[in-house]
Backbone as CSV, one residue per row, in Angstrom:
resi,resn,N_x,N_y,N_z,CA_x,CA_y,CA_z,C_x,C_y,C_z
1,MET,0.818,-1.198,0.000,0.000,0.000,0.000,0.860,1.259,0.000
2,ALA,2.006,1.163,0.687,2.869,2.328,0.788,3.331,2.786,-0.582
3,SER,3.703,1.844,-1.482,4.200,2.236,-2.791,3.088,2.866,-3.623
4,GLU,1.853,2.357,-3.498,0.720,2.957,-4.206,0.475,4.369,-3.689
5,PHE,0.581,4.539,-2.386,0.371,5.860,-1.791,1.449,6.830,-2.267
6,LEU,2.712,6.393,-2.246,3.802,7.264,-2.694,3.670,7.593,-4.176
7,ARG,3.151,6.642,-4.949,2.927,6.912,-6.366,1.874,8.010,-6.539
8,SER,0.868,7.983,-5.692,-0.160,9.031,-5.766,0.412,10.392,-5.356
9,VAL,1.370,10.387,-4.410,2.030,11.631,-4.009,2.850,12.175,-5.178
10,ARG,3.573,11.282,-5.871,4.346,11.697,-7.049,3.426,12.326,-8.100
11,ASP,2.300,11.691,-8.343,1.346,12.222,-9.328,0.861,13.598,-8.910
12,SER,0.623,13.771,-7.619,0.153,15.055,-7.100,1.214,16.139,-7.282
13,LEU,2.471,15.789,-7.045,3.568,16.749,-7.225,3.726,17.124,-8.691
14,GLN,3.653,16.139,-9.573,3.794,16.397,-11.003,2.636,17.227,-11.532
15,LEU,1.444,16.964,-11.028,0.262,17.708,-11.442,0.411,19.194,-11.121
16,ARG,1.096,19.494,-10.026,1.252,20.884,-9.592,2.544,21.522,-10.096
17,GLY,3.262,20.816,-10.964,4.420,21.405,-11.632,5.680,21.504,-10.800
18,TYR,5.811,20.694,-9.754,7.041,20.707,-8.968,8.181,20.115,-9.795
19,SER,9.390,20.605,-9.561,10.549,20.093,-10.291,10.830,18.648,-9.885
20,PHE,11.570,17.956,-10.739,11.885,16.551,-10.449,12.720,16.424,-9.178
21,ARG,13.636,17.366,-8.959,14.474,17.333,-7.757,13.619,17.507,-6.495
22,THR,12.655,18.428,-6.561,11.761,18.642,-5.418,10.894,17.408,-5.194
23,GLU,10.397,16.855,-6.290,9.581,15.639,-6.199,10.370,14.511,-5.525
24,LYS,11.601,14.332,-5.939,12.439,13.273,-5.382,12.681,13.495,-3.888
25,ALA,12.968,14.749,-3.505,13.234,15.066,-2.100,11.988,14.885,-1.242
26,TYR,10.852,15.370,-1.712,9.612,15.277,-0.937,9.206,13.816,-0.723
27,VAL,9.261,13.024,-1.780,8.886,11.616,-1.661,9.826,10.898,-0.698
28,HIS,11.108,11.256,-0.740,12.086,10.645,0.171,11.701,10.900,1.627
29,TRP,11.374,12.159,1.968,11.086,12.488,3.364,9.722,11.966,3.798
30,ILE,8.777,11.917,2.880,7.475,11.338,3.214,7.623,9.845,3.501
31,LYS,8.450,9.174,2.711,8.712,7.750,2.939,9.400,7.545,4.283
32,ARG,10.384,8.406,4.597,11.076,8.308,5.893,10.088,8.499,7.043
33,PHE,9.170,9.428,6.869,8.159,9.708,7.895,7.274,8.484,8.138
34,ILE,6.840,7.843,7.058,5.986,6.659,7.163,6.735,5.505,7.826
35,LEU,7.985,5.295,7.423,8.782,4.212,8.009,9.088,4.466,9.482
36,PHE,9.299,5.729,9.835,9.592,6.093,11.224,8.435,5.690,12.140
37,HIS,7.228,5.787,11.608,6.041,5.441,12.400,5.508,4.054,12.036
38,GLN,6.426,3.127,11.734,6.089,1.725,11.493,5.020,1.536,10.400
39,LYS,5.180,2.302,9.324,4.347,2.176,8.117,2.864,2.470,8.352
40,ARG,2.593,3.307,9.340,1.209,3.754,9.521,0.833,4.703,8.388
41,HIS,-0.424,4.678,7.981,-0.875,5.570,6.912,-0.900,7.005,7.444
42,PRO,-0.387,7.965,6.672,-0.359,9.355,7.150,-1.727,9.896,7.565
43,ALA,-2.804,9.406,6.938,-4.138,9.888,7.298,-4.508,9.516,8.725
44,GLU,-3.819,8.513,9.282,-4.088,8.074,10.655,-3.235,8.843,11.664
45,MET,-2.372,9.702,11.156,-1.474,10.457,12.039,-1.766,11.949,11.907
46,ALA,-1.160,12.723,12.806,-1.414,14.173,12.781,-0.210,14.929,13.332
47,GLU,-0.477,16.059,13.984,0.585,16.965,14.429,1.597,16.290,15.348
48,ALA,1.118,15.459,16.276,2.019,14.841,17.261,3.067,13.972,16.571
49,GLU,2.657,13.206,15.562,3.589,12.323,14.853,4.575,13.135,14.012
50,ILE,4.103,14.240,13.446,5.001,15.100,12.654,6.072,15.703,13.555
51,ILE,5.656,16.233,14.712,6.604,16.842,15.648,7.607,15.791,16.141
52,ALA,7.128,14.572,16.409,8.014,13.504,16.875,9.081,13.186,15.825
53,PHE,8.675,13.165,14.569,9.616,12.859,13.494,10.635,13.978,13.317
54,LEU,10.170,15.218,13.306,11.086,16.351,13.135,12.039,16.472,14.318
55,THR,11.547,16.179,15.512,12.399,16.206,16.703,13.469,15.118,16.622
56,TYR,13.084,13.946,16.137,14.034,12.837,15.944,15.150,13.257,14.980
57,LEU,14.783,13.918,13.886,15.789,14.356,12.911,16.766,15.351,13.536
58,ALA,16.238,16.252,14.353,17.083,17.291,14.939,17.929,16.766,16.094
59,VAL,17.316,15.967,16.980,17.988,15.539,18.213,18.831,14.285,18.017
60,GLU,18.271,13.297,17.325,18.971,12.021,17.161,19.887,11.990,15.935
61,ARG,19.391,12.520,14.830,20.157,12.461,13.581,21.035,13.689,13.360
62,HIS,20.778,14.771,14.105,21.576,16.004,14.007,21.642,16.537,12.570
63,VAL,20.501,16.508,11.879,20.499,16.982,10.498,20.641,18.501,10.470
64,ALA,21.084,19.028,9.328,21.271,20.466,9.162,19.920,21.182,9.143
65,VAL,19.958,22.494,9.376,18.732,23.285,9.420,17.986,23.206,8.095
66,ASN,18.716,23.301,6.999,18.069,23.249,5.681,17.399,21.895,5.449
67,THR,18.011,20.832,5.967,17.412,19.505,5.834,16.115,19.431,6.629
68,GLN,16.110,20.032,7.829,14.885,20.098,8.627,13.783,20.819,7.855
69,LYS,14.143,21.888,7.182,13.158,22.672,6.433,12.560,21.862,5.292
70,VAL,13.405,21.114,4.585,12.911,20.295,3.472,11.954,19.222,3.991
71,ALA,12.333,18.582,5.110,11.475,17.556,5.701,10.132,18.152,6.125
72,LEU,10.169,19.324,6.744,8.933,19.990,7.181,8.070,20.362,5.978
73,ASN,8.690,20.944,4.934,7.934,21.328,3.741,7.303,20.110,3.069
74,SER,8.025,18.990,3.090,7.497,17.755,2.501,6.219,17.323,3.209
75,LEU,6.235,17.375,4.547,5.077,16.930,5.324,3.920,17.925,5.236
76,VAL,4.256,19.203,5.117,3.198,20.208,4.924,2.508,19.970,3.585
77,PHE,3.294,19.679,2.545,2.686,19.363,1.240,1.815,18.117,1.355
78,LEU,2.327,17.094,2.026,1.599,15.831,2.155,0.220,16.045,2.774
79,TYR,0.185,16.789,3.871,-1.074,16.922,4.600,-1.980,18.012,4.034
80,GLN,-1.442,19.197,3.829,-2.304,20.321,3.484,-2.669,20.366,2.009
81,ILE,-1.826,19.811,1.140,-2.126,19.866,-0.296,-2.585,18.513,-0.815
82,HIS,-1.830,17.452,-0.522,-2.191,16.142,-1.064,-3.393,15.530,-0.342
83,LEU,-3.313,15.474,0.992,-4.409,14.879,1.765,-5.494,15.888,2.124
84,GLN,-5.168,17.188,1.935,-6.110,18.272,2.249,-6.586,18.199,3.705
85,ILE,-5.601,18.002,4.584,-5.854,17.999,6.030,-5.141,19.210,6.615
86,ASN,-5.888,20.084,7.251,-5.300,21.295,7.819,-4.563,20.954,9.112
87,LEU,-3.252,21.255,9.128,-2.442,20.908,10.291,-2.568,21.925,11.418
88,GLY,-2.896,23.148,11.073,-2.928,24.175,12.101,-1.514,24.568,12.514
89,ASN,-1.366,24.991,13.753,-0.054,25.407,14.255,0.652,24.206,14.884
90,LEU,1.764,23.811,14.264,2.502,22.662,14.781,3.228,22.981,16.088
91,GLY,3.548,24.261,16.276,4.281,24.633,17.479,5.691,24.103,17.492
92,PHE,6.244,23.878,16.283,7.597,23.331,16.187,8.525,24.415,15.664
93,SER,9.630,24.621,16.365,10.606,25.633,15.950,11.835,24.949,15.370
94,LEU,12.192,25.368,14.174,13.403,24.832,13.566,14.632,25.347,14.290
95,ALA,15.696,24.588,14.227,16.958,25.045,14.823,17.407,26.324,14.120
96,THR,17.989,27.233,14.887,18.453,28.482,14.285,19.721,28.224,13.492
97,LYS,19.795,28.869,12.351,20.947,28.691,11.472,21.935,29.822,11.680
98,GLN,23.148,29.462,12.070,24.185,30.463,12.260,24.680,30.974,10.915
99,ARG,24.950,32.274,10.852,25.467,32.827,9.607,26.890,32.337,9.385
100,ARG,27.129,31.768,8.234,28.468,31.291,7.889,28.936,32.008,6.636
101,LEU,30.151,32.516,6.701,30.701,33.186,5.522,31.117,32.126,4.505
102,PRO,30.773,32.332,3.247,31.135,31.352,2.224,32.632,31.352,1.951
103,THR,33.151,30.212,1.535,34.548,30.123,1.128,34.711,30.793,-0.236
104,VAL,35.689,31.662,-0.334,35.944,32.376,-1.590,37.404,32.183,-1.980
105,LEU,37.641,31.896,-3.246,38.990,31.730,-3.767,39.498,33.044,-4.322
106,SER,40.800,33.222,-4.298,41.390,34.374,-4.980,41.412,34.077,-6.471
107,ALA,41.668,35.110,-7.273,41.712,34.927,-8.725,42.811,33.941,-9.117
108,SER,43.960,34.010,-8.429,45.062,33.104,-8.759,44.719,31.663,-8.383
109,GLU,43.972,31.483,-7.275,43.557,30.131,-6.876,42.575,29.540,-7.877
110,VAL,41.653,30.366,-8.367,40.709,29.899,-9.385,41.475,29.460,-10.631
111,ARG,42.452,30.270,-11.027,43.247,29.971,-12.220,44.000,28.651,-12.060
112,GLN,44.585,28.446,-10.884,45.340,27.212,-10.643,44.445,25.976,-10.733
113,ILE,43.266,26.057,-10.134,42.360,24.911,-10.152,41.907,24.609,-11.568
114,ILE,41.526,25.641,-12.301,41.065,25.446,-13.678,42.168,24.838,-14.527
115,ASN,43.403,25.269,-14.297,44.539,24.745,-15.072,44.800,23.265,-14.784
116,HIS,44.360,22.787,-13.615,44.557,21.379,-13.263,43.359,20.499,-13.647
117,LEU,42.363,21.117,-14.263,41.196,20.363,-14.716,41.302,20.100,-16.211
118,GLY,40.664,19.045,-16.649,40.674,18.732,-18.069,39.299,18.336,-18.554
119,GLY,39.127,18.232,-19.843,37.894,17.754,-20.436,36.680,18.598,-20.084
120,GLU,35.561,17.933,-19.868,34.301,18.626,-19.613,34.307,19.355,-18.276
121,ALA,34.978,18.790,-17.260,35.037,19.445,-15.956,35.707,20.810,-16.067
122,HIS,36.725,20.909,-16.906,37.430,22.178,-17.141,36.450,23.222,-17.679
123,LYS,35.631,22.825,-18.634,34.680,23.757,-19.256,33.571,24.142,-18.283
124,VAL,33.075,23.162,-17.547,31.987,23.428,-16.602,32.433,24.404,-15.523
125,VAL,33.602,24.188,-14.953,34.085,25.059,-13.878,34.350,26.466,-14.407
126,GLN,34.794,26.588,-15.644,34.959,27.923,-16.239,33.637,28.682,-16.233
127,LEU,32.548,28.001,-16.546,31.246,28.670,-16.556,30.717,28.911,-15.144
128,LEU,31.027,27.997,-14.211,30.599,28.220,-12.823,31.186,29.525,-12.298
129,TYR,32.451,29.747,-12.601,33.124,30.963,-12.135,32.831,32.151,-13.041
130,GLY,32.863,31.941,-14.350,32.703,33.056,-15.288,31.283,33.576,-15.391
131,SER,30.290,32.738,-15.038,28.894,33.150,-15.172,28.137,33.142,-13.844
132,GLY,28.777,32.660,-12.777,28.135,32.637,-11.460,27.000,31.644,-11.372
133,LEU,27.149,30.513,-12.042,26.082,29.527,-12.107,26.166,28.503,-10.973
134,ARG,25.025,27.977,-10.598,24.987,26.778,-9.769,25.322,25.597,-10.667
135,ILE,25.822,24.502,-10.101,26.224,23.358,-10.917,25.031,22.800,-11.692
136,SER,23.863,22.729,-11.059,22.675,22.195,-11.747,22.259,23.103,-12.898
137,GLU,22.374,24.415,-12.702,22.032,25.362,-13.757,22.975,25.230,-14.945
138,CYS,24.239,25.033,-14.652,25.239,24.928,-15.714,25.005,23.680,-16.563
139,LEU,24.768,22.559,-15.910,24.605,21.310,-16.650,23.293,21.255,-17.419
140,ARG,22.325,22.078,-17.025,21.032,22.086,-17.722,21.000,23.038,-18.922
141,ILE,22.093,23.734,-19.185,22.127,24.670,-20.312,21.867,23.928,-21.620
142,ARG,20.928,24.440,-22.398,20.657,23.914,-23.732,21.151,24.926,-24.765
143,LEU,21.291,24.489,-26.007,21.843,25.373,-27.040,21.021,26.644,-27.210
144,GLN,19.710,26.553,-27.026,18.856,27.735,-27.174,19.098,28.781,-26.084
145,ASP,19.785,28.394,-24.999,20.023,29.310,-23.886,21.282,30.151,-24.075
146,ILE,22.027,29.887,-25.136,23.308,30.564,-25.350,23.157,31.613,-26.446
147,ASP,23.504,32.854,-26.124,23.481,33.949,-27.098,24.914,34.408,-27.325
148,LEU,25.504,33.977,-28.433,26.908,34.273,-28.706,27.128,35.744,-29.045
149,GLU,26.124,36.404,-29.610,26.273,37.811,-29.991,26.164,38.733,-28.789
150,ARG,25.209,38.461,-27.913,25.014,39.312,-26.733,25.852,38.847,-25.557
151,LEU,26.588,37.762,-25.730,27.429,37.195,-24.670,26.622,36.980,-23.388
152,SER,25.530,36.236,-23.538,24.669,35.984,-22.382,24.213,34.530,-22.361
153,ILE,23.890,34.062,-21.172,23.321,32.732,-20.964,21.998,32.915,-20.238
154,THR,20.960,32.281,-20.749,19.664,32.308,-20.074,19.546,31.084,-19.176
155,VAL,19.342,31.348,-17.902,19.159,30.267,-16.925,17.665,30.049,-16.775
156,ARG,17.205,28.855,-17.125,15.773,28.573,-17.069,15.452,27.667,-15.874
157,ASP,14.327,27.974,-15.249,13.878,27.189,-14.090,14.967,27.071,-13.040
158,GLY,15.565,28.216,-12.709,16.568,28.235,-11.645,15.897,28.054,-10.291
159,LYS,16.587,28.442,-9.242,16.022,28.311,-7.902,14.730,29.120,-7.820
160,ALA,13.710,28.561,-7.184,12.376,29.170,-7.083,11.711,29.279,-8.451
161,ASN,12.130,28.404,-9.394,11.529,28.321,-10.729,11.627,29.638,-11.504
162,LYS,12.702,30.387,-11.272,12.867,31.672,-11.946,13.817,31.548,-13.136
163,ASP,13.536,32.341,-14.188,14.464,32.497,-15.303,15.271,33.768,-15.080
164,ARG,16.507,33.758,-15.551,17.324,34.974,-15.482,18.385,34.894,-16.569
165,GLN,19.071,36.009,-16.783,20.187,36.022,-17.716,21.463,36.374,-16.962
166,THR,22.551,35.771,-17.406,23.840,36.071,-16.803,24.897,36.168,-17.895
167,LEU,26.124,36.403,-17.494,27.209,36.655,-18.443,27.714,35.383,-19.114
168,LEU,28.108,35.523,-20.372,28.846,34.475,-21.069,30.256,35.005,-21.281
169,PRO,31.263,34.449,-20.606,32.634,34.975,-20.721,33.167,34.888,-22.164
170,LYS,33.810,35.952,-22.599,34.406,35.967,-23.943,35.444,34.867,-24.098
171,SER,36.167,34.581,-23.023,37.235,33.583,-23.084,36.707,32.184,-23.329
172,CYS,35.387,31.991,-23.208,34.795,30.663,-23.421,34.256,30.478,-24.845
173,LEU,34.272,31.547,-25.639,33.626,31.500,-26.950,34.196,30.421,-27.864
174,SER,35.514,30.280,-27.868,36.122,29.338,-28.813,35.712,27.902,-28.506
175,TRP,35.805,27.499,-27.250,35.452,26.117,-26.939,33.938,25.893,-26.946
176,ILE,33.156,26.939,-26.659,31.700,26.770,-26.705,31.240,26.513,-28.140
177,THR,31.838,27.202,-29.101,31.499,26.976,-30.507,31.826,25.535,-30.908
178,ASN,32.999,25.064,-30.502,33.383,23.675,-30.802,32.459,22.685,-30.092
179,GLN,32.098,23.008,-28.842,31.219,22.138,-28.074,29.834,22.054,-28.719
180,MET,29.346,23.169,-29.217,28.036,23.195,-29.864,28.041,22.326,-31.128
181,ASN,29.123,22.390,-31.882,29.247,21.549,-33.078,29.301,20.067,-32.694
182,TYR,30.007,19.781,-31.599,30.129,18.397,-31.134,28.773,17.829,-30.732
183,VAL,28.000,18.600,-29.940,26.720,18.081,-29.459,25.707,17.948,-30.598
184,LEU,25.835,18.770,-31.629,24.954,18.630,-32.791,25.245,17.326,-33.537
185,ASP,26.516,16.951,-33.555,26.873,15.658,-34.161,26.288,14.503,-33.336
186,VAL,26.364,14.652,-32.015,25.791,13.635,-31.130,24.288,13.526,-31.364
187,GLN,23.634,14.666,-31.505,22.193,14.650,-31.733,21.840,13.991,-33.065
188,THR,22.641,14.252,-34.100,22.391,13.635,-35.405,22.451,12.115,-35.300
189,GLN,23.450,11.624,-34.568,23.580,10.174,-34.381,22.408,9.616,-33.566
190,ASP,21.994,10.359,-32.535,20.877,9.912,-31.713,19.562,9.908,-32.505
191,ASN,19.366,10.974,-33.289,18.123,11.072,-34.058,17.981,9.944,-35.059
192,ALA,19.119,9.424,-35.508,19.091,8.328,-36.478,18.449,7.070,-35.887
193,ILE,18.469,6.964,-34.556,17.829,5.817,-33.892,16.617,6.287,-33.077
194,ALA,16.072,7.442,-33.485,14.853,8.001,-32.872,15.032,8.344,-31.399
195,VAL,16.205,8.825,-31.047,16.502,9.232,-29.671,16.960,10.689,-29.698
196,GLY,16.744,11.398,-28.619,17.176,12.782,-28.524,17.395,13.195,-27.085
197,PRO,17.610,14.494,-26.838,17.819,14.964,-25.466,16.565,14.779,-24.623
198,SER,16.742,14.600,-23.327,15.584,14.483,-22.442,14.803,15.791,-22.476
199,MET,13.489,15.676,-22.514,12.612,16.837,-22.676,11.691,16.966,-21.468
200,PRO,11.194,18.184,-21.201,10.151,18.316,-20.183,8.980,17.420,-20.553
201,ALA,8.468,16.679,-19.579,7.469,15.649,-19.856,6.250,16.180,-20.601
202,ALA,5.700,17.318,-20.153,4.495,17.862,-20.787,4.775,18.301,-22.221
203,LEU,5.953,18.907,-22.439,6.284,19.396,-23.770,6.476,18.256,-24.760
204,SER,7.087,17.159,-24.306,7.318,16.028,-25.200,6.010,15.384,-25.644
205,LYS,4.961,15.484,-24.809,3.664,14.951,-25.208,2.993,15.862,-26.226
206,LYS,3.159,17.175,-26.028,2.533,18.129,-26.938,3.251,18.174,-28.272
207,TYR,4.593,18.120,-28.224,5.406,18.150,-29.446,6.311,16.917,-29.459
208,PRO,5.818,15.771,-29.877,6.576,14.517,-29.778,7.869,14.480,-30.587
209,ASN,8.018,15.367,-31.586,9.242,15.383,-32.395,10.176,16.538,-32.046
210,ALA,9.886,17.229,-30.940,10.709,18.381,-30.560,12.146,17.974,-30.251
211,PHE,12.364,16.715,-29.852,13.716,16.263,-29.510,14.649,16.308,-30.720
212,ARG,14.093,16.425,-31.927,14.922,16.500,-33.132,15.427,17.922,-33.404
213,GLN,14.900,18.900,-32.687,15.326,20.290,-32.877,16.615,20.549,-32.109
214,SER,17.561,21.180,-32.768,18.888,21.397,-32.168,18.831,22.279,-30.930
215,CYS,17.827,23.152,-30.842,17.761,24.083,-29.714,17.620,23.379,-28.367
216,TRP,17.090,22.136,-28.375,16.855,21.417,-27.126,18.057,20.590,-26.674
217,MET,19.102,20.537,-27.452,20.262,19.726,-27.083,21.020,20.365,-25.920
218,PHE,21.464,19.550,-24.986,22.250,20.048,-23.851,23.653,20.421,-24.305
219,LEU,24.222,21.463,-23.684,25.598,21.841,-23.980,26.564,20.778,-23.463
220,PHE,26.193,20.135,-22.362,27.021,19.074,-21.787,26.205,17.777,-21.703
221,PRO,26.035,17.086,-22.838,25.223,15.867,-22.835,25.932,14.706,-22.147
222,SER,25.138,13.808,-21.605,25.678,12.601,-20.981,26.330,11.717,-22.041
223,HIS,27.244,10.867,-21.596,27.923,9.951,-22.509,27.077,8.713,-22.801
224,VAL,26.026,8.516,-22.018,25.199,7.319,-22.186,23.726,7.710,-22.275
225,LEU,22.933,6.814,-22.844,21.490,7.004,-22.917,20.845,6.475,-21.638
226,CYS,19.667,6.987,-21.331,18.949,6.545,-20.131,17.450,6.664,-20.369
227,ARG,16.672,6.206,-19.407,15.227,6.342,-19.471,14.783,7.610,-18.736
228,HIS,13.903,8.359,-19.366,13.374,9.559,-18.721,12.645,9.146,-17.438
229,PRO,12.899,9.843,-16.307,12.309,9.416,-15.031,10.779,9.483,-14.995
230,VAL,10.180,10.303,-15.854,8.720,10.438,-15.854,8.085,9.678,-17.015
231,THR,8.555,9.970,-18.235,7.938,9.361,-19.421,8.492,7.979,-19.734
232,LYS,9.656,7.631,-19.165,10.334,6.348,-19.404,10.823,6.188,-20.851
233,VAL,10.849,7.290,-21.588,11.341,7.255,-22.970,12.865,7.247,-22.956
234,LEU,13.470,6.466,-23.869,14.923,6.439,-23.984,15.405,7.786,-24.491
235,CYS,16.388,8.388,-23.814,16.843,9.732,-24.176,18.286,9.934,-23.700
236,ARG,18.808,11.114,-24.012,20.154,11.481,-23.549,20.021,12.688,-22.626
237,HIS,20.338,12.483,-21.356,20.245,13.552,-20.362,21.553,14.346,-20.371
238,HIS,21.679,15.306,-19.467,22.948,16.035,-19.360,23.914,15.273,-18.450
239,LEU,25.147,15.726,-18.395,26.151,15.112,-17.526,25.683,15.124,-16.077
240,HIS,26.125,14.139,-15.318,25.791,14.085,-13.897,26.751,14.989,-13.118
241,GLU,26.226,15.599,-12.049,27.030,16.518,-11.239,28.259,15.841,-10.644
242,SER,28.166,14.537,-10.375,29.271,13.821,-9.736,30.533,13.828,-10.596
243,LEU,30.378,13.899,-11.924,31.549,13.920,-12.800,32.431,15.123,-12.504
244,VAL,31.798,16.266,-12.292,32.550,17.497,-12.005,33.136,17.443,-10.605
245,ARG,32.348,16.974,-9.654,32.824,16.924,-8.267,34.024,15.990,-8.118
246,LYS,33.980,14.855,-8.809,35.085,13.904,-8.724,36.355,14.469,-9.349
247,ALA,36.210,15.261,-10.386,37.379,15.862,-11.034,37.924,17.032,-10.226
248,LEU,37.053,17.697,-9.476,37.459,18.895,-8.742,38.373,18.580,-7.565
249,LYS,38.104,17.507,-6.857,38.877,17.183,-5.652,40.368,17.017,-5.934
250,PRO,40.788,16.189,-6.910,42.231,16.083,-7.182,42.832,17.364,-7.731
251,ALA,42.039,18.142,-8.450,42.554,19.412,-9.001,42.892,20.386,-7.877
252,VAL,42.044,20.434,-6.847,42.305,21.306,-5.695,43.551,20.829,-4.953
253,ALA,43.701,19.530,-4.817,44.878,18.966,-4.147,46.148,19.276,-4.920
254,GLN,46.107,19.133,-6.232,47.283,19.412,-7.064,47.657,20.887,-7.037
255,ALA,46.659,21.753,-6.833,46.924,23.194,-6.768,47.402,23.625,-5.385
256,ASN,47.472,22.659,-4.432,47.928,22.932,-3.057,47.119,24.039,-2.381
257,ILE,45.807,23.971,-2.527,44.920,24.969,-1.918,44.284,24.361,-0.669
258,ALA,44.552,24.964,0.473,44.077,24.429,1.757,42.733,25.042,2.134
259,LYS,41.780,24.938,1.236,40.421,25.409,1.493,39.453,24.306,1.065
260,ARG,38.285,24.305,1.667,37.248,23.357,1.234,36.572,23.943,-0.005
261,VAL,36.852,23.357,-1.131,36.353,23.878,-2.407,35.287,22.938,-2.962
262,THR,34.120,23.495,-3.251,33.046,22.753,-3.913,32.693,23.481,-5.206
263,CYS,31.774,22.905,-5.955,31.327,23.569,-7.184,30.734,24.937,-6.875
264,HIS,30.062,25.054,-5.735,29.406,26.320,-5.380,30.410,27.405,-4.992
265,THR,31.617,26.994,-4.632,32.646,27.965,-4.258,32.937,28.927,-5.407
266,PHE,32.840,28.453,-6.636,33.130,29.306,-7.796,32.042,30.356,-7.996
267,ARG,30.816,30.033,-7.631,29.730,31.029,-7.673,29.964,32.104,-6.618
268,HIS,30.389,31.694,-5.413,30.733,32.664,-4.377,31.880,33.567,-4.838
269,SER,32.860,32.971,-5.469,34.027,33.732,-5.928,33.639,34.709,-7.030
270,PHE,32.762,34.295,-7.930,32.246,35.155,-8.999,31.649,36.431,-8.407
271,ALA,30.765,36.275,-7.417,30.089,37.418,-6.811,31.068,38.333,-6.083
272,THR,31.952,37.736,-5.299,32.908,38.527,-4.518,33.860,39.312,-5.418
273,HIS,34.342,38.675,-6.464,35.290,39.339,-7.361,34.633,40.466,-8.156
274,LEU,33.346,40.315,-8.495,32.645,41.406,-9.174,32.489,42.616,-8.246
275,LEU,32.152,42.359,-6.992,32.018,43.455,-6.031,33.360,44.127,-5.772
276,GLN,34.410,43.326,-5.692,35.749,43.896,-5.502,36.168,44.757,-6.686
277,ALA,35.664,44.412,-7.861,35.998,45.181,-9.071,35.170,46.455,-9.182
278,GLY,34.246,46.668,-8.224,33.490,47.912,-8.193,32.111,47.862,-8.832
279,TYR,31.649,46.666,-9.205,30.326,46.575,-9.813,29.236,46.741,-8.755
280,ASP,28.120,47.315,-9.177,27.007,47.596,-8.282,26.436,46.303,-7.703
281,ILE,26.091,46.333,-6.422,25.612,45.120,-5.751,24.283,44.638,-6.327
282,ARG,23.452,45.560,-6.842,22.185,45.143,-7.436,22.401,44.442,-8.775
283,THR,23.456,44.822,-9.483,23.804,44.110,-10.714,24.208,42.676,-10.389
284,VAL,25.009,42.523,-9.344,25.442,41.189,-8.909,24.232,40.383,-8.446
285,GLN,23.314,41.031,-7.737,22.089,40.359,-7.284,21.308,39.800,-8.473
286,GLU,21.185,40.589,-9.545,20.455,40.145,-10.742,21.159,38.968,-11.404
287,LEU,22.477,39.036,-11.499,23.230,37.964,-12.150,23.137,36.657,-11.373
288,LEU,23.093,36.762,-10.051,23.001,35.565,-9.209,21.573,35.043,-9.091
289,GLY,20.595,35.917,-9.346,19.203,35.512,-9.232,18.691,35.489,-7.805
290,HIS,19.278,36.332,-6.934,18.835,36.400,-5.543,17.544,37.203,-5.436
291,ASN,16.587,36.716,-4.668,15.352,37.467,-4.413,15.607,38.655,-3.499
292,ASP,16.417,38.406,-2.486,16.631,39.391,-1.426,18.051,39.937,-1.511
293,LEU,18.174,41.254,-1.460,19.501,41.880,-1.529,20.377,41.469,-0.356
294,SER,19.760,41.161,0.790,20.539,40.771,1.969,21.327,39.485,1.713
295,THR,20.809,38.618,0.823,21.521,37.392,0.475,22.818,37.734,-0.254
296,THR,22.763,38.733,-1.120,23.950,39.153,-1.871,24.930,39.906,-0.981
297,GLN,24.405,40.605,0.036,25.253,41.426,0.893,26.246,40.611,1.712
298,ILE,26.021,39.298,1.816,26.953,38.456,2.566,28.351,38.565,1.969
299,TYR,28.431,38.838,0.659,29.738,38.911,0.000,30.504,40.180,0.368
300,THR,29.810,41.221,0.850,30.533,42.412,1.321,31.290,42.095,2.607
301,HIS,30.774,41.126,3.377,31.479,40.697,4.591,32.698,39.845,4.216
302,VAL,32.548,39.046,3.172,33.672,38.218,2.731,34.837,39.084,2.295
303,MET,34.536,40.177,1.587,35.610,41.027,1.064,36.097,42.057,2.083
304,GLY,35.471,42.053,3.284,35.961,42.927,4.348,35.484,44.352,4.255
305,GLU,34.450,44.611,3.467,33.992,45.981,3.281,33.432,46.580,4.566
306,HIS,32.885,45.707,5.430,32.253,46.207,6.657,33.273,46.724,7.663
307,TYR,34.571,46.399,7.482,35.566,46.964,8.392,36.675,47.678,7.615
308,ALA,36.322,48.166,6.422,37.309,48.842,5.571,37.909,50.038,6.315
309,GLY,39.232,50.159,6.251,39.934,51.276,6.873,40.319,51.029,8.316
310,THR,39.808,49.977,8.930,40.147,49.674,10.317,41.546,49.068,10.382
311,VAL,42.337,49.582,11.297,43.720,49.116,11.441,43.833,48.279,12.707
312,SER,44.492,47.140,12.622,44.672,46.277,13.776,45.493,46.997,14.845
313,PRO,45.115,46.858,16.139,45.907,47.509,17.196,47.332,46.998,17.248
314,LEU,47.570,45.766,16.790,48.929,45.253,16.785,49.829,46.087,15.890
315,ASP,49.250,46.568,14.767,50.038,47.358,13.835,50.292,48.773,14.350
316,GLN,49.670,49.153,15.479,49.866,50.496,16.061,50.962,50.487,17.124
317,LEU,51.457,49.299,17.469,52.499,49.228,18.516,53.819,49.784,18.019
């Protein structure tokens, strides 16, 4: 019964246009919730069971604040939207999240890491830093999102399902042109066997031959074919994020950089370096796609602007 119920939850999420990543996360936490309570049906449970589960995650599992939020949002969707049961006030307070300054690389550190990368990881990291992209946004770039004349990249369905435009670095033009030619060749070979890039499920039903159009091809296509998670049609998705992460770790080690570097570090560095170069903070906010300016302002703390001109007392001795 549990699998039938979870299937109905998936259908409910898809009906309301939630992204596949959100769908996967919500179903995961709803399943964890059901298993935690010995496979009782959620309709038989209420606020007390939800609070018990969230408390278990915080106290026993020590999950991060953001993880608590995802779990809570999953259960709110389950009850208030899917089951249409009003939860009322749960009276549950999430753990407070301490402000943490993001890790930022210097320009020379970015250069060293990029120089130690090769192949597709080299190109992806160039765009993460040069365009301020999230790794998922970068890998989802399709040919139609690239404007070579205006030197811009359109990010579609970014965080909070927003579209935005950001910079396309001039230094990437030569390899992007070659990459576009390469992926078109891949598409030609795929089309010969009636296969193409993975498409949004609703669009593929409305336009069943859209996969043959070059505009839908990913800039970084996967090396293998797979089944679409919703339509189950054989297709070619984009590269997996793990490919870049696995290549990044040895590159950081070879560059002798004693910082914790992730794919997101290059987005932080992009923002900080633009502010250091004197660009307006609202311009940086637009490029990053932040809703709130306060989110972008964290980078002024990274660059030390909040204590500019202050001299250490040690230097006054």
